[in-house]
DRENVEX-96041 format. One line per field, with one value per residue (C-alpha): residue number from 0; residue in one letter; x, y, z. Coordinates in steps of 0.1 Angstrom, whole numbers, plus 5000, padded with zeros to 4 digits. Layout:
REM residues N
pos [NUM  ...]
code [A  ...]
xx [X  ...]
yy [Y  ...]
zz [Z  ...]
***
This chain:
REM residues 387
pos [0  1  2  3  4  5  6  7  8  9  10  11  12  13  14  15  16  17  18  19  20  21  22  23  24  25  26  27  28  29  30  31  32  33  34  35  36  37  38  39  40  41  42  43  44  45  46  47  48  49  50  51  52  53  54  55  56  57  58  59  60  61  62  63  64  65  66  67  68  69  70  71  72  73  74  75  76  77  78  79  80  81  82  83  84  85  86  87  88  89  90  91  92  93  94  95  96  97  98  99  100  101  102  103  104  105  106  107  108  109  110  111  112  113  114  115  116  117  118  119  120  121  122  123  124  125  126  127  128  129  130  131  132  133  134  135  136  137  138  139  140  141  142  143  144  145  146  147  148  149  150  151  152  153  154  155  156  157  158  159  160  161  162  163  164  165  166  167  168  169  170  171  172  173  174  175  176  177  178  179  180  181  182  183  184  185  186  187  188  189  190  191  192  193  194  195  196  197  198  199  200  201  202  203  204  205  206  207  208  209  210  211  212  213  214  215  216  217  218  219  220  221  222  223  224  225  226  227  228  229  230  231  232  233  234  235  236  237  238  239  240  241  242  243  244  245  246  247  248  249  250  251  252  253  254  255  256  257  258  259  260  261  262  263  264  265  266  267  268  269  270  271  272  273  274  275  276  277  278  279  280  281  282  283  284  285  286  287  288  289  290  291  292  293  294  295  296  297  298  299  300  301  302  303  304  305  306  307  308  309  310  311  312  313  314  315  316  317  318  319  320  321  322  323  324  325  326  327  328  329  330  331  332  333  334  335  336  337  338  339  340  341  342  343  344  345  346  347  348  349  350  351  352  353  354  355  356  357  358  359  360  361  362  363  364  365  366  367  368  369  370  371  372  373  374  375  376  377  378  379  380  381  382  383  384  385  386]
code [M  S  D  V  D  T  K  H  S  A  R  R  P  T  D  G  M  L  A  L  A  K  D  I  A  D  G  R  M  R  D  S  S  Q  A  T  T  V  P  A  S  V  Y  T  D  P  G  Y  W  A  R  E  K  A  A  I  Y  D  R  L  P  Q  I  L  A  P  S  A  L  L  P  D  P  G  M  A  V  P  H  D  A  T  G  R  P  L  L  I  T  R  D  G  E  G  T  A  R  V  F  L  N  V  C  R  H  R  G  T  R  L  V  E  G  A  E  V  Q  C  T  K  K  L  V  C  P  Y  H  A  W  T  Y  S  V  D  G  R  L  L  A  L  P  R  P  D  T  F  P  G  L  D  K  S  D  Y  G  L  V  E  L  P  S  R  E  T  G  G  L  I  W  F  C  P  Q  D  G  P  A  D  F  S  L  A  E  E  I  G  Q  D  F  D  A  L  G  M  G  D  Q  V  L  F  R  R  K  T  H  E  V  A  G  N  W  K  L  I  M  D  A  F  L  E  S  Y  H  V  T  R  L  H  A  K  T  I  G  P  F  F  K  D  G  A  T  S  G  D  M  I  G  P  H  S  R  S  A  V  G  R  L  E  E  M  E  G  I  D  L  E  D  M  A  Q  L  R  R  V  V  T  F  A  Y  Q  L  L  P  G  A  L  I  I  P  S  P  D  Y  I  N  V  M  V  M  M  P  Q  A  H  D  R  T  L  V  E  D  F  M  L  I  P  E  H  P  A  T  D  K  A  R  D  H  W  E  R  S  W  A  L  L  D  G  G  V  F  A  G  E  D  F  R  A  A  E  L  G  Q  Q  G  L  A  T  G  A  V  P  H  L  T  L  G  T  L  E  G  G  I  R  R  Y  H  E  T  V  E  E  A  L  R  A  A  N]
xx [5359  5391  5391  5406  5378  5352  5366  5365  5330  5317  5325  5308  5328  5319  5297  5327  5346  5316  5311  5347  5344  5312  5331  5357  5329  5311  5343  5341  5372  5362  5397  5405  5414  5428  5465  5483  5517  5534  5565  5597  5607  5582  5605  5639  5637  5649  5630  5597  5604  5611  5576  5561  5578  5566  5531  5524  5548  5552  5515  5490  5478  5497  5501  5530  5524  5497  5481  5496  5531  5520  5494  5493  5491  5525  5545  5566  5587  5610  5604  5629  5623  5599  5627  5616  5624  5590  5578  5547  5532  5502  5492  5478  5442  5452  5452  5479  5498  5525  5551  5583  5610  5626  5630  5616  5646  5676  5662  5679  5665  5643  5643  5669  5669  5641  5626  5593  5598  5574  5574  5551  5578  5602  5635  5657  5693  5709  5693  5667  5636  5608  5577  5546  5537  5508  5534  5531  5563  5562  5593  5628  5659  5665  5632  5644  5669  5640  5620  5586  5586  5552  5555  5522  5538  5566  5549  5562  5551  5523  5513  5478  5471  5442  5439  5414  5409  5439  5463  5480  5479  5495  5498  5533  5519  5508  5472  5439  5441  5413  5413  5378  5391  5413  5381  5362  5388  5393  5359  5374  5402  5377  5358  5392  5396  5430  5426  5424  5456  5489  5524  5544  5574  5585  5615  5627  5640  5661  5651  5672  5641  5615  5586  5561  5579  5573  5536  5532  5537  5507  5484  5482  5479  5496  5528  5515  5517  5550  5572  5558  5558  5579  5562  5525  5518  5503  5476  5460  5440  5458  5442  5411  5411  5389  5395  5381  5390  5382  5393  5429  5433  5431  5414  5418  5407  5425  5409  5426  5425  5398  5364  5339  5307  5289  5310  5291  5309  5294  5313  5347  5366  5352  5357  5394  5400  5389  5397  5428  5423  5451  5450  5473  5471  5484  5511  5527  5513  5502  5478  5478  5454  5462  5437  5449  5472  5478  5509  5512  5539  5548  5570  5592  5611  5645  5653  5639  5657  5658  5629  5627  5598  5588  5569  5547  5531  5499  5484  5452  5470  5504  5516  5510  5529  5560  5538  5519  5552  5567  5535  5539  5576  5572  5545  5567  5596  5574  5560  5586  5618  5605  5576  5583  5621  5631  5606  5586  5613  5640  5618  5615  5653  5659  5633  5650  5683  5668  5648  5678  5695  5669  5663  5626  5611  5578  5562  5537  5507  5483  5446  5455  5476  5450  5455  5490  5477  5449  5473  5497  5467  5460  5496  5494  5461  5478  5507  5482  5462  5494  5502]
yy [4061  4082  4119  4111  4086  4112  4138  4113  4101  4136  4137  4118  4105  4120  4101  4092  4078  4058  4044  4031  4016  3998  3984  3969  3955  3940  3927  3951  3965  3996  4004  3969  3967  3945  3938  3967  3984  4018  4028  4028  4061  4081  4075  4076  4102  4137  4152  4137  4151  4186  4184  4174  4202  4228  4215  4203  4215  4250  4255  4236  4242  4220  4214  4231  4220  4212  4241  4227  4239  4274  4271  4307  4342  4359  4330  4325  4297  4297  4270  4264  4229  4238  4255  4290  4308  4308  4322  4308  4331  4333  4369  4387  4377  4340  4338  4317  4334  4324  4350  4350  4351  4382  4417  4443  4466  4447  4411  4397  4366  4380  4350  4323  4288  4262  4266  4283  4318  4335  4371  4399  4416  4404  4424  4421  4413  4436  4470  4463  4470  4457  4438  4426  4389  4400  4412  4450  4471  4487  4507  4513  4532  4567  4570  4605  4589  4573  4604  4596  4559  4547  4518  4503  4496  4476  4448  4412  4394  4371  4339  4325  4303  4286  4270  4242  4209  4216  4220  4251  4250  4274  4280  4288  4311  4346  4355  4337  4301  4275  4259  4243  4207  4215  4226  4195  4170  4192  4180  4146  4161  4181  4149  4135  4166  4174  4211  4204  4183  4195  4189  4163  4158  4168  4155  4159  4128  4128  4099  4089  4080  4095  4111  4088  4057  4070  4077  4043  4026  4044  4036  3998  3974  3945  3952  3959  3924  3917  3948  3957  3921  3931  3964  3972  3943  3920  3946  3945  3921  3912  3929  3943  3977  4001  4036  4065  4099  4135  4154  4145  4134  4097  4084  4048  4025  3994  3969  3962  3928  3938  3924  3949  3931  3952  3983  4016  4029  4064  4066  4080  4063  4029  4034  4043  4011  3989  4009  4029  4056  4071  4102  4107  4143  4157  4168  4149  4148  4119  4119  4088  4087  4060  4051  4079  4101  4115  4116  4143  4138  4164  4154  4180  4166  4180  4160  4130  4107  4127  4137  4155  4142  4162  4141  4157  4137  4152  4141  4151  4171  4178  4149  4158  4128  4108  4078  4098  4111  4076  4064  4090  4086  4049  4057  4082  4057  4030  4051  4077  4057  4022  4020  4051  4056  4020  4003  4025  4051  4023  4004  4035  4039  4002  4006  4037  4018  3989  4009  4030  3999  3996  3959  3966  3986  3988  3981  3952  3960  3934  3938  3950  3978  3997  4029  4033  4032  4056  4081  4080  4087  4118  4130  4125  4144  4173  4173  4174  4202  4223  4221]
zz [3114  3112  3104  3070  3062  3074  3050  3021  3029  3027  2990  2963  2933  2900  2876  2854  2884  2894  2859  2858  2893  2882  2852  2877  2899  2868  2851  2821  2804  2786  2773  2760  2724  2697  2697  2679  2676  2682  2661  2681  2664  2685  2714  2697  2669  2680  2652  2664  2699  2683  2668  2701  2719  2694  2691  2726  2753  2739  2732  2753  2789  2813  2850  2869  2905  2930  2949  2981  2970  2977  3005  3018  3003  2999  2985  2955  2939  2908  2882  2855  2842  2814  2795  2804  2837  2855  2888  2905  2931  2954  2957  2987  2977  2975  2937  2921  2892  2868  2856  2836  2863  2846  2859  2835  2840  2825  2822  2853  2869  2897  2921  2923  2937  2937  2972  2981  2995  3019  3009  2998  2978  2952  2950  2919  2931  2905  2910  2936  2915  2937  2927  2945  2943  2921  2895  2900  2900  2934  2936  2921  2934  2921  2901  2892  2868  2848  2837  2825  2836  2845  2869  2857  2824  2840  2858  2855  2823  2833  2815  2813  2843  2861  2895  2896  2913  2936  2906  2891  2853  2829  2792  2778  2751  2757  2749  2756  2767  2770  2804  2801  2800  2831  2848  2837  2849  2880  2891  2898  2918  2938  2945  2958  2980  2964  2970  3008  3009  3022  3008  3026  3002  2967  2947  2911  2893  2862  2840  2810  2789  2766  2784  2768  2780  2815  2807  2792  2825  2839  2809  2814  2843  2825  2843  2878  2893  2875  2875  2910  2924  2954  2961  2953  2929  2956  2964  2929  2908  2875  2845  2863  2847  2828  2814  2794  2781  2791  2760  2755  2792  2802  2833  2844  2872  2885  2909  2942  2959  2984  2977  2962  2974  2998  2991  2987  2956  2962  2995  2986  3014  3006  2969  2973  2993  2964  2933  2925  2899  2877  2855  2826  2815  2782  2778  2807  2842  2863  2893  2914  2943  2969  2996  3019  2999  2964  2942  2916  2890  2864  2835  2819  2789  2783  2751  2733  2758  2790  2812  2845  2867  2898  2923  2949  2978  2992  3025  3044  3071  3085  3108  3144  3159  3153  3145  3118  3103  3102  3084  3057  3054  3047  3022  3005  3004  2990  2961  2952  2959  2953  2928  2908  2908  2913  2890  2866  2858  2856  2832  2810  2810  2801  2773  2759  2758  2740  2715  2707  2693  2665  2674  2680  2651  2669  2703  2703  2725  2738  2747  2782  2768  2748  2769  2754  2718  2727  2743  2713  2690  2712  2708  2670  2669  2687  2662  2633  2649  2652  2614]
***
């Protein structure tokens, strides 16, 4: 047994994961439904997207990045794609924090670029006001010219955040935020050992499609053996799927071709060889655990027909040999460049082009696509709750 398998075997799947795996083994489809429809306007109407942004993306707790992006204390990385200049840090005590990337002196962007920086101090490029990675204002030049200034009143503006299950969540609104559902679904990610993974690659894709068209591809297995016929399709059984909900978040399981007879479903390594789980988190994040690595994709809509998707590939440990590195490089190329960018994202773009013509007033969903209808109902519930 490899070291990776040993780590997986030491963990037990959650009860919810086991229930879906048993559905696959017994041929049950918990998320099957009657044929239904979804209005095309929810993908093409800029006004509908404006409502989604105000009610969902500007209000609800959401994932920014995996913990592996900032593995050590004294690290910081700018993050602009949510529409606000953010700064993710890991302070000296190891706590992940999310701040507005704005100097409290004159409003200048504090840290530029998009790469992770290893530093204990953040120095504004304009007047050299200096902050700690925990947000405190440490020093400023010529303090005598700011009579009465109390440095404790000029720390960086911090937004509510929570690190759980190997993911860093934040809430774009100031004030109290409820991360209880993040904690609950984080139990699955703890079972997968996501917090112990290391970052192998990250890449941001620009997709000319609505964020829900991207999400839709991960809410049904009807397309897997067809769209992915030349990549991962041959590894899966057609239509062997089940799913459920954790609050507004979807969890699904798809059966792989490997036989399940004799498999100990409570052994994580064995389970991941026969069942692939997928997590579709509101507003727009996807967690895809493969048998030996995990992809985390964060969707950040820029308009009704344009979405940035940042893909992170997490692996058990940094590759120590050329052979190991080559293995992970091939896995990264298969998923990020082939399955995701070349197939799923491209399908979303082609769908956006077609729906924009008005030729299809609504999407017709079959019984294998119930997860899409369920997710759209969740979005609609969030819109109603914000009114």
